[in-house]
VOLOLO-344282 format. One record per residue (C-alpha): residue number from 0; residue in one letter; x, y, z. Coordinates in Angstrom, 3 decimals. Layout:
# residues N
(NUM; 'a'; (X; Y; Z))
...
END
This chain:
# residues 119
(0; 'm'; (-148.559; -171.250; 39.805))
(1; 'k'; (-146.767; -167.916; 39.022))
(2; 'y'; (-143.565; -169.769; 38.473))
(3; 'l'; (-145.144; -172.364; 36.096))
(4; 'k'; (-146.493; -169.551; 33.986))
(5; 'q'; (-143.250; -167.737; 33.816))
(6; 'm'; (-141.469; -170.800; 32.852))
(7; 'a'; (-143.953; -171.698; 30.158))
(8; 'i'; (-143.299; -168.146; 28.773))
(9; 'i'; (-139.496; -168.845; 28.717))
(10; 'l'; (-140.114; -172.424; 27.195))
(11; 'l'; (-142.389; -170.944; 24.557))
(12; 'f'; (-139.484; -168.722; 23.421))
(13; 'c'; (-137.214; -171.882; 23.317))
(14; 'l'; (-139.931; -173.603; 21.169))
(15; 'l'; (-140.250; -170.792; 18.714))
(16; 'g'; (-136.411; -170.850; 18.461))
(17; 'e'; (-136.545; -174.552; 17.779))
(18; 'l'; (-139.130; -173.945; 14.946))
(19; 'l'; (-136.974; -171.197; 13.609))
(20; 'a'; (-134.012; -173.579; 13.527))
(21; 'l'; (-135.669; -175.613; 10.805))
(22; 'l'; (-134.553; -172.676; 8.445))
(23; 'p'; (-131.476; -173.629; 6.511))
(24; 'l'; (-129.189; -171.286; 8.414))
(25; 'p'; (-126.373; -172.299; 10.472))
(26; 'i'; (-127.986; -170.685; 13.656))
(27; 'p'; (-128.552; -172.658; 16.868))
(28; 'a'; (-132.151; -172.740; 18.061))
(29; 'a'; (-131.153; -171.268; 21.579))
(30; 'v'; (-129.786; -168.290; 19.714))
(31; 'y'; (-132.923; -167.740; 17.920))
(32; 'g'; (-134.977; -168.062; 21.118))
(33; 'l'; (-132.757; -165.496; 22.852))
(34; 'i'; (-133.047; -163.081; 20.014))
(35; 'l'; (-136.747; -163.472; 19.982))
(36; 'm'; (-137.021; -163.023; 23.751))
(37; 'v'; (-134.660; -159.923; 23.472))
(38; 'l'; (-137.045; -158.399; 20.740))
(39; 'a'; (-140.163; -159.075; 22.820))
(40; 'l'; (-138.474; -157.572; 25.923))
(41; 'c'; (-137.392; -154.459; 23.925))
(42; 't'; (-140.686; -153.933; 22.021))
(43; 'g'; (-142.826; -154.263; 25.168))
(44; 'i'; (-144.528; -157.390; 24.024))
(45; 'l'; (-143.110; -159.275; 27.097))
(46; 'k'; (-142.632; -157.364; 30.376))
(47; 'a'; (-139.534; -158.368; 32.422))
(48; 'e'; (-141.766; -158.598; 35.448))
(49; 's'; (-143.604; -161.591; 33.702))
(50; 'i'; (-140.493; -163.665; 33.839))
(51; 'r'; (-138.199; -162.046; 36.528))
(52; 'e'; (-138.382; -164.635; 39.407))
(53; 't'; (-137.968; -167.808; 37.182))
(54; 'a'; (-135.193; -166.062; 35.176))
(55; 'k'; (-133.394; -165.148; 38.483))
(56; 'f'; (-133.671; -168.765; 39.587))
(57; 'l'; (-132.449; -170.118; 36.392))
(58; 'l'; (-129.341; -167.821; 36.712))
(59; 'e'; (-128.775; -168.976; 40.241))
(60; 'i'; (-128.610; -172.622; 39.318))
(61; 'm'; (-126.561; -171.958; 36.114))
(62; 'p'; (-123.476; -173.358; 37.543))
(63; 'v'; (-125.292; -176.816; 38.149))
(64; 'l'; (-126.291; -176.775; 34.542))
(65; 'f'; (-122.735; -176.943; 33.678))
(66; 'v'; (-121.988; -180.237; 35.377))
(67; 'g'; (-123.118; -182.315; 32.456))
(68; 'p'; (-120.962; -180.802; 29.727))
(69; 'a'; (-118.036; -180.866; 32.146))
(70; 'v'; (-118.489; -184.579; 32.696))
(71; 's'; (-118.830; -185.018; 28.846))
(72; 'v'; (-115.514; -183.255; 28.193))
(73; 'l'; (-113.796; -185.398; 30.861))
(74; 's'; (-115.169; -188.552; 29.285))
(75; 'h'; (-113.815; -187.525; 25.771))
(76; 'w'; (-110.490; -186.419; 27.234))
(77; 'g'; (-108.792; -188.932; 24.810))
(78; 'v'; (-110.071; -187.023; 21.830))
(79; 'i'; (-109.447; -183.506; 23.374))
(80; 'a'; (-105.922; -184.113; 24.550))
(81; 'p'; (-104.112; -184.117; 21.187))
(82; 'n'; (-105.877; -180.885; 20.144))
(83; 'l'; (-105.537; -179.143; 23.406))
(84; 'g'; (-103.237; -176.319; 22.103))
(85; 'p'; (-105.453; -175.236; 19.216))
(86; 'i'; (-108.513; -175.509; 21.547))
(87; 'v'; (-106.902; -173.221; 24.107))
(88; 'v'; (-105.850; -170.747; 21.554))
(89; 'i'; (-109.485; -170.509; 20.077))
(90; 'i'; (-110.911; -170.145; 23.623))
(91; 'v'; (-108.581; -167.372; 24.533))
(92; 'v'; (-108.912; -165.557; 21.135))
(93; 'g'; (-112.588; -166.090; 21.309))
(94; 't'; (-112.814; -164.721; 24.717))
(95; 'f'; (-110.927; -161.600; 24.003))
(96; 'l'; (-112.865; -160.960; 20.822))
(97; 't'; (-116.138; -161.385; 22.738))
(98; 'f'; (-114.867; -158.724; 25.428))
(99; 'a'; (-113.817; -156.259; 22.695))
(100; 'v'; (-117.094; -156.487; 20.773))
(101; 's'; (-119.083; -156.429; 23.872))
(102; 'g'; (-117.240; -153.366; 24.987))
(103; 'l'; (-117.645; -151.460; 21.780))
(104; 'v'; (-121.369; -152.221; 21.573))
(105; 't'; (-121.720; -151.102; 24.992))
(106; 'k'; (-119.899; -147.881; 24.432))
(107; 'c'; (-121.802; -147.270; 21.149))
(108; 'l'; (-125.187; -147.863; 22.873))
(109; 's'; (-124.042; -145.568; 25.851))
(110; 'r'; (-123.211; -142.894; 23.403))
(111; 'k'; (-126.388; -143.232; 21.660))
(112; 'k'; (-128.334; -143.055; 25.031))
(113; 'd'; (-126.461; -139.924; 26.056))
(114; 'g'; (-127.053; -138.396; 22.871))
(115; 'd'; (-130.642; -139.026; 23.165))
(116; 'e'; (-130.978; -137.550; 26.545))
(117; 'n'; (-128.943; -134.360; 25.606))
(118; 'g'; (-130.696; -134.029; 22.250))
END
């Protein structure tokens, strides 16, 4: 029963994200849901312990969740192959930009945290 309750909480945030996706903004519903969950966790509205086991399970099976998209990519290979060069460039550049932004944000938050502890 504990796992059903935890999954229901996670799905509630997914549902809220779907509702917010009705706004005329180009933001995916999943992003809205994740932002709401992070805000709830940061503000203490949602305790990490209340979703910990189910979240851990979902992370453990995450590779299985990529099987469907991988098969879809292979089934559309005829469309992808002619555009493979630009797709690879976009993936590589996007990956390095993600690394850089994540590193800068982490560095900024780490400095802020160190400043809070020393001040």
